[in-house]
C-alpha positions in Angstrom: -126.0 -96.5 -160.8 -127.5 -93.1 -162.6 -131.0 -93.7 -164.1 -130.7 -90.1 -165.7 -130.8 -91.8 -169.2 -134.4 -94.1 -168.0 -137.2 -92.0 -169.0 -137.7 -92.8 -172.5 -136.7 -95.9 -172.3 -138.5 -97.3 -169.3 -141.6 -95.8 -170.4 -141.7 -97.2 -174.0 -140.6 -101.0 -172.3 -143.8 -100.6 -169.6 -145.7 -99.2 -172.4 -145.6 -102.7 -174.3 -145.9 -104.5 -171.3 -149.0 -102.6 -170.4 -150.1 -103.8 -173.9 -149.2 -107.2 -173.6 -149.3 -108.0 -170.2 -152.4 -108.6 -168.0 -152.6 -106.6 -165.4 -153.6 -109.1 -162.4 -156.5 -110.1 -160.5 -155.6 -107.8 -157.5 -155.2 -104.3 -160.0 -158.1 -102.6 -161.1 -157.6 -101.2 -164.5 -158.7 -98.6 -167.0 -159.8 -99.4 -170.5 -156.5 -98.9 -171.8 -153.3 -97.3 -171.4 -153.2 -93.4 -170.8 -152.3 -91.4 -174.2 -150.4 -88.2 -173.4 -151.3 -86.5 -176.8 -154.7 -86.4 -175.4 -154.1 -83.9 -172.9 -153.5 -80.9 -174.7 -154.5 -78.2 -171.5 -150.8 -79.8 -169.9 -148.4 -78.3 -172.5 -146.5 -75.7 -170.5 -147.4 -76.4 -167.2 -144.6 -76.6 -164.9 -144.6 -79.4 -162.5 -141.8 -80.7 -159.7 -141.5 -84.4 -158.8 -139.7 -85.2 -155.9 -139.6 -89.1 -155.9 -138.9 -89.9 -151.9 -135.8 -90.6 -149.7 -132.7 -92.4 -151.8 -130.1 -95.0 -151.4 -127.8 -93.8 -148.8 -124.3 -95.1 -147.4 -126.3 -96.9 -144.4 -129.1 -99.0 -145.3 -132.3 -98.0 -144.2 -134.0 -101.3 -142.7 -136.9 -99.4 -142.2 -137.9 -98.6 -146.1 -136.7 -102.3 -147.3 -140.0 -104.5 -147.6 -140.2 -107.8 -148.0 -138.7 -109.2 -150.6 -135.7 -106.8 -150.8 -137.8 -104.2 -152.1 -136.9 -100.5 -151.2 -139.4 -97.7 -151.0 -136.9 -95.1 -152.6 -136.3 -97.4 -155.5 -139.9 -97.3 -156.5 -140.4 -94.0 -155.9 -138.0 -93.4 -158.4 -139.5 -95.9 -161.1 -142.8 -94.7 -160.8 -141.6 -91.0 -161.0 -139.4 -91.9 -164.2 -142.3 -93.1 -165.9 -144.3 -90.1 -165.0 -141.8 -87.6 -166.4 -141.7 -89.1 -169.8 -145.7 -89.5 -169.7 -145.9 -85.5 -168.8 -143.3 -84.1 -171.3 -144.7 -86.1 -174.0 -148.0 -84.1 -172.7 -145.9 -80.8 -173.4 -145.6 -80.4 -169.4 -142.3 -78.9 -168.5 -141.1 -81.3 -165.5 -138.0 -81.5 -163.2 -137.2 -84.6 -160.5 -135.7 -83.7 -157.1 -133.3 -86.8 -158.1 -133.2 -88.6 -161.1 -130.8 -91.5 -160.0 -130.8 -93.9 -157.6 -128.6 -92.0 -154.6 -130.4 -89.9 -152.3 -130.6 -86.2 -152.5 -130.8 -84.0 -148.9 -134.3 -82.3 -148.5 -133.0 -78.7 -148.4 -131.3 -79.5 -152.1 -135.1 -80.6 -153.4 -136.5 -77.9 -151.9 -133.9 -75.4 -153.2 -134.4 -77.0 -156.6 -138.2 -76.5 -156.5 -138.0 -72.9 -155.6 -135.6 -72.2 -158.3 -138.2 -73.8 -160.8 -141.1 -72.2 -159.5 -143.3 -74.8 -160.3 -147.4 -74.8 -160.8 -147.5 -78.0 -159.0 -145.5 -80.0 -156.6 -146.0 -83.6 -156.1 -143.9 -85.8 -153.9 -144.1 -89.6 -154.8 -143.8 -91.8 -151.7 -145.1 -95.5 -150.4 -145.9 -96.2 -146.5 -144.6 -98.7 -144.3 -145.5 -99.7 -140.5 -143.8 -102.3 -137.9 -147.4 -104.0 -138.1 -145.9 -106.0 -140.9 -147.6 -109.1 -139.9 -151.1 -107.5 -139.9 -150.9 -106.7 -143.7 -151.5 -103.2 -143.3 -152.3 -101.6 -146.9 -154.0 -98.4 -148.1 -153.2 -95.3 -150.0 -153.2 -91.7 -148.6 -152.2 -88.7 -149.6 -151.3 -85.7 -147.3 -151.2 -81.6 -147.7 -149.3 -79.3 -145.1 -151.5 -77.6 -142.9 -155.3 -77.8 -143.8 -158.0 -77.5 -146.2 -158.6 -73.5 -144.9 -155.0 -72.5 -145.2 -153.9 -75.0 -148.4 -157.6 -75.3 -150.5 -155.9 -75.5 -153.6 -153.4 -78.4 -152.5 -156.5 -80.8 -150.9 -158.2 -80.1 -154.3 -155.3 -82.1 -156.1 -154.8 -84.3 -153.3 -158.7 -85.4 -153.4 -158.0 -86.3 -156.9 -154.9 -87.9 -156.5 -156.6 -90.2 -153.6 -159.8 -91.3 -156.2 -156.8 -92.5 -158.5 -155.3 -94.6 -156.2 -159.0 -95.9 -155.6 -159.4 -96.9 -158.9 -156.1 -99.1 -158.5 -156.4 -100.4 -155.4 -159.7 -101.8 -153.3 -158.0 -100.5 -150.2 -159.8 -97.1 -148.8 -157.6 -94.0 -147.9 -158.0 -90.5 -146.7 -156.7 -87.1 -147.7 -155.2 -85.3 -144.5 -152.9 -82.8 -143.1 -149.0 -84.1 -143.0 -149.3 -82.5 -139.3 -150.9 -85.8 -138.7 -147.4 -87.7 -138.8 -145.6 -84.4 -137.7 -147.6 -83.1 -135.3 -144.9 -79.7 -134.5 -144.0 -79.0 -138.0 -145.4 -81.3 -141.1 -143.1 -82.3 -143.3 -140.0 -80.5 -144.8 -140.6 -80.6 -148.4 -144.2 -79.4 -148.3 -143.7 -76.8 -145.5 -140.7 -75.4 -147.1 -142.9 -74.7 -150.2 -146.4 -73.9 -148.8 -146.1 -70.5 -150.0 -144.4 -71.5 -153.6 -147.3 -73.6 -155.5 -149.9 -76.2 -154.6 -148.2 -79.7 -153.1 -149.3 -83.2 -152.1 -147.3 -85.9 -151.2 -148.7 -89.6 -152.6 -148.7 -92.8 -150.2 -149.5 -95.3 -153.3 -149.8 -98.4 -150.6 -147.5 -99.5 -148.1 -144.1 -101.5 -149.3 -144.2 -103.3 -145.7 -147.1 -105.4 -146.6 -146.3 -108.7 -148.1 -149.2 -109.0 -151.1 -148.6 -105.4 -152.2 -144.6 -105.7 -152.1 -145.4 -108.2 -154.7 -147.4 -105.9 -157.2 -144.5 -102.7 -156.2 -141.7 -105.1 -157.9 -144.1 -105.8 -161.1 -142.9 -103.3 -163.9 -146.4 -103.2 -165.0 -148.0 -101.9 -161.8 -145.0 -98.9 -162.2 -146.8 -97.7 -165.1 -150.4 -98.3 -163.5 -149.2 -96.0 -160.8 -147.5 -93.5 -162.6 -150.9 -93.3 -164.8 -152.9 -92.9 -161.6 -150.5 -89.9 -160.6 -150.6 -88.5 -165.0 -154.2 -88.9 -164.2 -155.0 -86.9 -161.4 -152.6 -84.0 -162.5 -154.3 -84.1 -165.7 -157.6 -83.3 -163.9 -156.3 -80.8 -161.3 -155.1 -78.6 -164.3 -158.0 -79.2 -166.4 -160.1 -77.9 -163.7 -158.2 -75.2 -163.8 -155.8 -73.1 -161.3 -156.9 -69.7 -160.2 -154.8 -67.4 -160.1 -154.6 -63.3 -159.4 -153.0 -60.0 -159.3 -153.0 -56.8 -157.4 -152.8 -53.4 -158.8 -152.9 -49.8 -157.3 -153.7 -46.7 -158.4 -151.0 -44.7 -156.2 -147.2 -44.8 -156.9 -145.6 -47.3 -155.1 -141.8 -45.7 -153.6 -139.1 -48.2 -153.1 -136.0 -45.7 -153.1 -136.0 -45.7 -149.6 -135.8 -48.2 -146.2 -139.9 -48.9 -146.5 -141.2 -51.2 -149.4 -143.9 -50.2 -151.5 -144.3 -46.9 -150.0 -147.9 -45.1 -151.0 -148.4 -41.3 -150.1 -152.4 -41.8 -151.2 -154.7 -42.5 -148.1 -157.4 -43.5 -150.3 -156.1 -45.2 -153.5 -158.1 -47.7 -155.5 -157.2 -50.9 -155.4 -158.1 -53.7 -157.8 -158.0 -57.8 -157.5 -157.8 -59.5 -161.2 -158.7 -62.7 -161.3 -158.2 -65.9 -163.4 -159.7 -69.1 -163.3 -157.1 -71.1 -164.7 -159.1 -73.0 -167.6 -160.6 -71.6 -171.1 -163.7 -70.7 -171.0 -164.4 -70.9 -167.1 -165.5 -67.8 -165.2 -164.3 -66.9 -161.9 -167.1 -67.8 -158.8 -167.3 -63.9 -157.7 -169.2 -65.0 -154.7 -166.5 -67.2 -153.4 -164.0 -64.4 -153.1 -163.2 -63.4 -150.0 -160.9 -60.5 -148.9 -159.3 -58.8 -145.5 -157.8 -55.9 -145.2 -155.0 -56.1 -142.3 -157.9 -59.4 -141.0 -160.6 -57.0 -141.3 -163.5 -58.2 -143.7 -164.0 -55.8 -147.0 -166.0 -55.8 -150.2 -164.9 -56.7 -153.2 -166.8 -55.0 -155.7 -167.3 -56.3 -159.2 -166.2 -54.1 -162.1 -166.0 -56.2 -164.7 -166.0 -60.4 -165.5 -163.3 -61.3 -163.0 -162.0 -57.6 -162.1 -163.2 -56.2 -158.3 -162.8 -53.0 -156.3 -161.4 -53.1 -152.7 -164.4 -51.3 -150.9 -162.3 -50.2 -148.0 -164.1 -47.4 -147.3 -163.2 -43.5 -147.0 -159.5 -44.0 -146.2 -156.6 -45.9 -145.2 -154.6 -45.3 -141.9 -150.8 -45.3 -141.5 -148.5 -48.4 -141.4 -148.4 -52.0 -143.1 -151.4 -53.1 -144.9 -152.1 -56.7 -145.9 -154.5 -57.2 -148.1 -155.1 -61.4 -148.5 -157.8 -63.5 -150.3 -158.4 -66.6 -151.8 -161.3 -67.8 -154.4 -163.0 -70.3 -156.5 -163.4 -70.5 -160.2 -166.7 -72.1 -161.8 -165.6 -75.7 -161.3 -164.9 -75.8 -157.7 -161.7 -75.1 -158.0 -159.4 -73.3 -155.2 -157.3 -70.5 -155.3 -154.3 -70.3 -153.3 -154.7 -68.0 -150.1 -152.5 -64.9 -151.6 -151.6 -62.0 -150.0 -150.3 -58.7 -151.1 -148.9 -55.8 -148.8 -147.7 -51.8 -148.9 -147.0 -49.4 -146.5 -148.8 -46.4 -146.2 -147.1 -43.4 -145.3 -145.9 -42.3 -141.3 -146.1 -39.0 -140.4 -145.3 -37.1 -137.4 -148.0 -37.9 -134.9 -149.8 -40.6 -136.8 -148.9 -43.4 -134.2 -150.7 -41.3 -131.1 -153.4 -40.5 -133.4 -154.3 -43.7 -134.6 -154.0 -45.1 -130.4 -156.4 -42.7 -129.6 -158.6 -43.1 -132.0 -158.6 -47.0 -132.8 -158.9 -46.7 -128.8 -161.8 -44.4 -128.7 -163.4 -46.5 -131.5 -163.4 -50.0 -129.4 -164.6 -48.8 -126.4 -167.5 -46.6 -127.4 -168.2 -50.1 -129.8 -168.7 -47.5 -132.7 -167.1 -48.3 -136.1 -165.2 -50.9 -134.3 -163.5 -52.2 -137.7 -162.5 -49.0 -138.3 -160.8 -49.0 -135.0 -159.3 -52.9 -135.2 -157.1 -51.5 -138.4 -156.2 -48.2 -136.7 -154.9 -50.3 -134.0 -153.0 -52.7 -136.3 -151.4 -49.9 -138.5 -150.2 -48.3 -134.9 -149.0 -52.0 -134.2 -147.1 -52.5 -136.9 -145.1 -49.3 -136.3 -143.7 -50.9 -132.9 -144.0 -54.4 -132.7 -141.2 -54.5 -130.1 -142.8 -51.3 -127.8 -143.7 -51.3 -124.6 -147.8 -50.5 -125.8 -147.5 -53.7 -127.9 -149.1 -55.8 -126.0 -152.1 -53.3 -124.9 -152.8 -52.6 -128.6 -153.0 -56.4 -128.8 -155.7 -56.9 -125.8 -158.2 -54.3 -127.0 -157.6 -55.5 -130.9 -158.4 -58.8 -129.6 -161.7 -57.2 -127.9 -162.4 -55.3 -130.7 -162.7 -58.7 -132.9 -164.7 -60.4 -129.6 -167.3 -57.4 -130.5 -167.5 -57.9 -133.6 -168.3 -61.6 -133.0 -165.1 -63.1 -134.7 -164.0 -65.4 -132.1 -161.1 -67.2 -133.6 -159.3 -63.9 -134.0 -159.9 -62.8 -131.2 -158.7 -65.7 -130.0 -155.3 -65.9 -131.5 -154.5 -62.0 -130.8 -155.5 -62.8 -126.9 -153.0 -66.0 -127.6 -150.0 -63.7 -128.8 -150.2 -61.7 -125.4 -150.0 -65.3 -123.4 -147.0 -66.9 -125.6 -145.1 -63.3 -127.4 -145.1 -61.3 -124.2 -144.7 -63.2 -121.2 -144.4 -60.0 -118.6 -147.4 -58.2 -120.3 -149.9 -57.5 -117.3 -152.4 -58.6 -119.3 -151.2 -62.0 -119.6 -152.6 -62.7 -116.2 -156.2 -61.5 -117.3 -156.2 -64.2 -119.9 -158.6 -67.3 -119.5 -157.3 -70.7 -118.3 -158.0 -72.1 -121.8 -155.1 -70.2 -123.8 -152.4 -71.3 -121.3 -150.8 -74.8 -123.0 -147.6 -75.4 -125.5 -149.6 -75.1 -128.5 -148.5 -71.3 -129.7 -150.4 -69.7 -132.2 -148.9 -69.7 -135.7 -150.6 -67.6 -138.7 -150.4 -68.8 -142.7 -149.5 -65.6 -144.5 -150.6 -66.7 -148.3 -148.5 -66.9 -151.2 -146.9 -62.9 -152.0 -148.4 -61.5 -154.9 -146.3 -58.5 -156.2 -148.4 -55.1 -156.0 -148.2 -53.3 -159.2 -149.0 -49.5 -159.8 -151.1 -48.8 -162.7 -152.5 -45.3 -162.8 -155.3 -45.9 -165.4 -157.5 -47.7 -162.8 -158.3 -44.4 -161.2 -160.6 -44.2 -164.0 -162.7 -47.7 -163.1 -166.1 -47.1 -161.6 
């Protein structure tokens, strides 16, 4: 059965039920139903809802609970009501499925990527083989960790708070790697550079008591309200965003993307708090250039000039940064890249000077950036492992143990025939290979007028 016509009718029915029916002793009620029109800041926000699973030709016995309730149907009913509420508030909403039939994950991901939402919310309910034990609690999953997906964790904590309002049982926010250790969930993994994303587990359909609640249309409305309240609070606090500009012309006419010839361009990050009358917390801005910390000098409110020293070095340049607004809401991790023109002899010069800086322990940060520039030109070259070795040594000299370990690990896992491999500590020799979170890519824009900034 196609449920695409449900949203308005279902929302109206459940609203009347909420007004006329007591919500039951086992459900914590708000002071009254949510009025979506009271949340004007949701207008224009793009939200992608993913009601998990769906009805397939082969019955999924695991996702069928007591009394015949199925997770897929409850997920959809909550999503349909939530969609109607968000649209009434003025948000632009797309669902990964609006009918009972299952939609392949790849199709859901493509639909989300095409929609380009501000927030992705996947709606699920949990299950367990311990059905006889009455296991029931909420949880919210986020891809990766709070260090690489801080904006997602902000949204997840708000949703968990709302789950706790309606359930006695306590849950937690956790990484989806706790469930899928190697990859995390596919819907969150494949959209990790798209927008903040969360996966809600609103209790266990396998628990007999909770299954009875999940069969109640009034409870569907209550759960949809919990999602709505969390989403509304998230956007009220603001989702910080940024743009990156450079004073040098970006040449994209050749084989190299964003080619820059000026070795001392002005680079500017313009930040936005994401909420009216809310400032960016300038002290929270953390910026690296090729994984070496650089200063962000405030120019005016929310605008920062990057102080990288006297000049940039030939090769690939990657700016990476994140920040918070005054309401303690995190931005995503952002990255922006360009390439400084490489001339004959640059590779050898960078290697020679970079090694000299690190060996002499003089201007070590510059030495790392020089060697990284050289490495970006020849990652498959016979000397790539040696460059990684000295880059790792440079980080160790700076006291940056995490980056030192990461670059040593790259030698062990990615250059198995390297002579440096034998010199690595045994602590690095396991099955956990290093994976780097790059961040959401931002375009770099050319603006010659910023050259006049102080």
